[in-house]
C-alpha positions, 0 to 999 in steps of 0.5 A, a space after each residue: 459674754 455675761 451669761 445668766 445662770 440656768 438652774 434646772 432644779 427649780 420646781 414651782 408650786 402654788 397655794 392659796 393666799 392667807 391672812 397674817 396674824 395682824 389681819 393683813 392679806 398675804 398678797 399674791 402677785 396677780 398682775 402677771 405670772 411671776 417669772 423665774 431666772 429660766 425665763 431669761 435665757 442666756 442673755 448677753 451683756 448687750 441684751 440683758 437690760 432689754 430682756 429684763 425690762 420686757 420680762 419685768 414690765 408692770 413690776 414698778 422697777 425703775 431702770 436707772 442709768 449709771 450717770 443718774 446713780 453717780 448724781 445721787 451718790 455724788 459719784 459714789 463719794 466716800 462721804 456717802 459710803 455705808 459699808 461693804 460686803 461680798 457683793 460690793 460697796 453700798 452708798 447712800 443717795 437721794 432720789 426725787 422727781 428732779 432725777 426722774 418724773 414720778 419718783 418719790 422723794 426718799 433716801 436710798 441705798 445703792 449697791 454696786 456689784 464688784 465684778 471680781 466677786 464670786 458669782 456676783 452676776 448670778 446673785 444680782 440677777 436673782 435679786 432683781 427677778 425676785 424682789 422686782 416681783 415680790 412685794 410685802 411690808 417685811 421684804 426690803 423694797 427694790 426701787 430699781 437697778 442699773 444694767 449698763 455695759 459691765 456695771 450692775 447696781 441695785 437701788 433699795 429703800 434706805 433702812 436707817 437702823 441698818 441690820 439686826 446684826 449690827 443692832 444686836 452685836 454692836 459693842 457701844 450701844 444700849 441693848 435692844 429691849 425684849 419687846 423690840 427683839 420679839 417685834 423683829 422676830 415676828 416681822 422677819 417670820 412674816 416675811 418668810 411666811 409670805 415667801 413660803 405661801 406665795 403662789 409660787 413659793 420661794 425658799 429664802 436660803 440665806 436667813 441670818 441676822 445680817 440680812 434682816 434690815 430695820 427701819 426707823 421703828 424696828 420693822 424687820 425686812 428681809 434683804 439680799 435675795 441672791 441665794 433665793 430659790 423657787 420651791 418644790 411643786 406638787 409631790 416633790 418634797 425638796 429642791 436639789 441644789 448646790 449647798 450655799 448659805 452661811 455657816 452656823 445658820 444653814 440646816 444640817 440636812 441641807 449641808 449634808 444632802 443639798 436637799 432644800 425645803 421650806 423647813 431649811 428656812 425654819 431652822 435658820 430662823 431658829 438660829 436667829 431667834 436664839 441669837 435674839 434670846 442670848 445676844 450671842 453670834 451663831 458662831 464665835 471662835 473667840 469663845 470657849 470650845 464648847 460655846 463656839 457653836 451657839 446651837 450646839 451649846 444652847 439648844 440642850 438648855 432651851 427646854 429646861 426652864 431652870 437653865 434658861 437663865 444661863 443663856 439669856 442675854 445678860 445685857 437685857 439685865 433681867 428686863 424680859 418676860 419670863 413666860 414669853 422667854 420660855 415660850 420663845 425658847 421652846 419655839 427655838 428648840 422646835 425650829 432647831 430640831 435635827 429632823 425637818 419634819 419635827 420643825 413647825 411650819 412658818 405660819 405656826 411660828 408667826 402665830 406663836 410669836 404673835 402671842 409672845 409679843 403680848 406677854 408684857 405684864 411680867 416684865 420687871 421694871 428697871 433701868 438701863 445701864 450704859 457700860 463703857 470699857 476702860 480702854 483709851 480707844 473707847 468713847 467716854 460716857 455720854 458721847 454719842 455716835 453721829 447719825 452717819 457713823 451709826 448708819 455706816 456701822 449698820 451697813 458695814 457687817 464687817 470691820 473696815 479692814 475687810 475690803 472687797 479685795 480681801 474678801 475675794 482673796 479669802 474666798 479664793 483661798 477656800 475654794 477647796 472647801 464648801 464651807 466659809 466662816 460666819 465672820 460677820 455674815 460670810 457665806 459658804 
């Protein structure tokens, strides 16, 4: 029997809807009272699909059959393979009204749950419940799901530029321009703001570069809600929960106590903002010992303008706003405070980033240089990866050698420790 997880630590709260910095209303889900995982109690594999259909009625989610998803992915052909993570493989597909009347013609990403993965069903169900009800331009759109026998699949809108992680850290590509980096940071912050200020607030809990997907114009959208939690209510200050997340991104007080708040997300946002400034991963064991943890190395220099140049991404080649960089560095410093009360709320973060986006007058005019290694395996200058190769790289946050089987074995070997390394986005 496949059991839905129960989470007695969830507490709910409510706030009024607000407007974001672009004047758009942060909409609340008014068509129905947003349900939690607890509202779907202990469904078996034979009743879960029916329970979800009833519970999510009015959410515009489509319940696909396995046969339909095989059709749109050509039986999950390797030609349509986009990548693979801890959840399972992801394939590209295409839907239109020939598959089902009323479907908008569009490319999609189909994620197939690896049933031998760690807590896979729990994360699958959490994602369906949250993304089936929460809609915002800075959240990836869940189009539908499949719950047939033991099979669990998710169907998302296709994000052609993949993840921020692949765009920021990919070796053979032009560096993301400063203005694009700030646009991505602003969009991701707006996604968090929507979650934190929803009628029933949500704590995302796994904010990191690999979970920020980018559409064709680099609009950031939060994805992977498998660890999301309903936030605290009323006089409650936090949600107590088992520590889960990603090493290098999780807030220190959450790791030590298991106390989860919206400020935990703000800390994680600060880590990603620091990655955007420096072009470095949050954790990189290949660097010198004192530089392996990005926050420990860079945070002391964020409030010292004279030292800021030491940590800025050299691939920017100086093509950034100095005033904007100083303000972004100061914001990252606040977000990364070890005292949660000293971190800004996410609405303040959004407001500051909106101002930073306007700092373009002092960006030096220069040229981009495409640098290619002398290694024989390196593509020669002028050679471009094909669109499909790029897309595969975007969705595959780890090297091809990291198969789902290797992933499971690694996790099982580490069950005695609550921590996992951030090697392309692994959780702990």
